VMD Tcl script that draws the C-alpha trace (Angstrom):
set ca {
  {6.99 31.25 38.58}
  {8.30 28.21 36.80}
  {11.71 26.75 37.69}
  {14.54 28.53 35.93}
  {16.28 26.87 32.98}
  {20.08 26.27 33.02}
  {20.55 29.33 30.70}
  {18.63 31.41 33.31}
  {20.67 30.06 36.00}
  {23.95 30.95 34.17}
  {22.81 34.45 33.33}
  {21.67 35.03 36.82}
  {24.96 33.85 38.31}
  {26.88 36.28 35.94}
  {24.36 39.15 36.67}
  {24.46 38.57 40.39}
  {28.19 39.39 40.58}
  {27.90 42.62 38.76}
  {24.68 43.43 40.51}
  {26.25 43.08 44.00}
  {29.03 45.45 43.07}
  {26.45 48.03 41.71}
  {24.36 47.57 44.77}
  {27.43 48.24 47.22}
  {28.14 51.39 45.27}
  {24.76 52.91 45.35}
  {23.05 51.62 48.52}
  {24.28 54.28 50.87}
  {24.83 57.08 48.29}
  {21.65 57.48 46.28}
  {17.91 57.13 46.23}
  {17.70 55.49 42.74}
  {19.72 53.91 40.11}
  {19.23 54.71 36.40}
  {19.41 51.71 34.04}
  {19.56 51.88 30.18}
  {18.81 49.02 27.77}
  {21.71 48.68 25.45}
  {19.65 47.73 22.29}
  {17.40 50.63 22.19}
  {18.53 53.07 24.82}
  {15.39 52.76 26.91}
  {16.18 54.09 30.42}
  {14.49 53.52 33.65}
  {15.06 54.19 37.36}
  {14.93 51.73 40.31}
  {14.68 52.78 43.84}
  {17.62 51.71 45.92}
  {15.21 50.14 48.40}
  {14.39 47.51 45.78}
  {18.07 46.32 45.41}
  {17.85 43.71 48.15}
  {14.75 42.17 46.65}
  {16.26 41.98 43.09}
  {19.43 40.48 44.58}
  {17.38 37.69 46.34}
  {15.55 36.98 43.08}
  {18.93 36.74 41.13}
  {20.35 34.63 43.92}
  {17.49 32.23 43.67}
  {17.54 31.97 40.05}
  {21.32 31.25 40.10}
  {20.63 28.31 42.53}
  {17.80 27.01 40.30}
  {15.09 28.06 42.66}
  {11.93 29.99 41.66}
  {10.93 33.17 43.59}
  {7.80 34.91 44.77}
  {7.56 38.39 46.17}
  {5.21 38.62 49.13}
  {4.02 41.71 50.81}
  {4.57 42.10 54.53}
  {0.86 42.93 55.03}
  {-0.26 39.70 53.15}
  {-2.05 37.02 55.12}
  {-1.01 33.42 54.58}
  {-2.79 30.14 55.03}
  {-1.42 27.70 57.74}
  {-0.08 25.57 54.87}
  {1.80 28.60 53.21}
  {3.14 29.54 56.58}
  {4.37 25.91 57.13}
  {5.82 25.94 53.62}
  {7.79 29.20 54.27}
  {9.03 27.96 57.73}
  {9.68 24.45 56.20}
  {7.70 22.70 58.90}
  {4.61 20.78 59.00}
  {1.07 22.45 58.89}
  {0.16 20.82 62.38}
  {3.36 22.32 63.87}
  {2.24 25.74 62.69}
  {-1.29 25.24 64.08}
  {0.30 24.41 67.46}
  {2.42 27.65 67.28}
  {-0.83 29.62 66.62}
  {-2.91 27.97 69.25}
  {-0.27 28.30 71.82}
  {0.18 32.04 71.22}
  {3.60 31.89 69.87}
  {2.55 33.29 66.46}
  {-0.31 35.83 66.24}
  {-3.12 35.07 63.76}
  {-6.67 35.97 62.77}
  {-9.55 33.81 61.84}
  {-11.44 34.13 58.59}
  {-14.56 32.04 59.16}
  {-13.02 28.72 60.50}
  {-9.57 29.23 58.79}
  {-6.46 30.83 60.52}
  {-4.54 33.29 58.69}
  {-1.01 34.58 59.60}
  {0.27 37.92 58.62}
  {3.49 37.46 56.76}
  {5.36 40.01 58.87}
  {4.51 38.15 61.90}
  {5.81 35.01 60.25}
  {9.14 36.78 59.43}
  {9.35 38.10 63.08}
  {8.87 34.55 64.38}
  {11.54 33.18 62.02}
  {14.00 35.87 63.00}
  {13.49 35.27 66.72}
  {13.99 31.45 66.27}
  {17.14 32.12 64.43}
  {18.42 34.44 67.27}
  {17.59 31.83 69.71}
  {19.46 29.13 67.73}
  {22.58 31.52 67.50}
  {22.38 32.10 71.09}
  {22.33 28.39 71.87}
  {25.07 27.61 69.43}
  {27.30 30.33 71.11}
  {26.54 28.99 74.47}
  {27.36 25.45 73.35}
  {30.72 26.60 71.64}
  {31.66 28.57 74.87}
  {31.05 25.57 77.02}
  {33.00 23.18 74.69}
  {36.02 25.65 74.75}
  {35.68 25.82 78.48}
  {35.98 22.14 78.68}
  {38.90 21.91 76.25}
  {36.70 19.67 73.84}
  {37.31 22.12 70.93}
}
mol new
graphics top color blue
foreach p $ca { graphics top sphere $p radius 0.5 }
foreach p [lrange $ca 0 end-1] q [lrange $ca 1 end] { graphics top cylinder $p $q radius 0.2 }
display resetview
């Protein structure tokens, strides 16, 4: 996907506010939402399960970022995994070889399941939050805060 134009960004910002309100209303109360196109009355339904993905796409567009939808069952190259985690490819290879991140080999090439990559990222975020909490507690205990 190409980088969004400023017009796209502005439209996404305005749409995001309305979409979040709509999402809150329907998320727990319905299985789908029906939309109608104002110009010609064309109507279509979206499953409520799609709302988070659409919100993420709008948020990225509003911030001037492009988006890509990746299936949880898709395998990624080590470079794609590194790009997703915002680390170097050699770092990802070390994670794979140390067993911290499961992978499979296709010929000589390593492939990482996207769901495993997300699990690793979530675990790392939890670890970071725990360490931050511990550091905050320690600074409060020492009256450094």
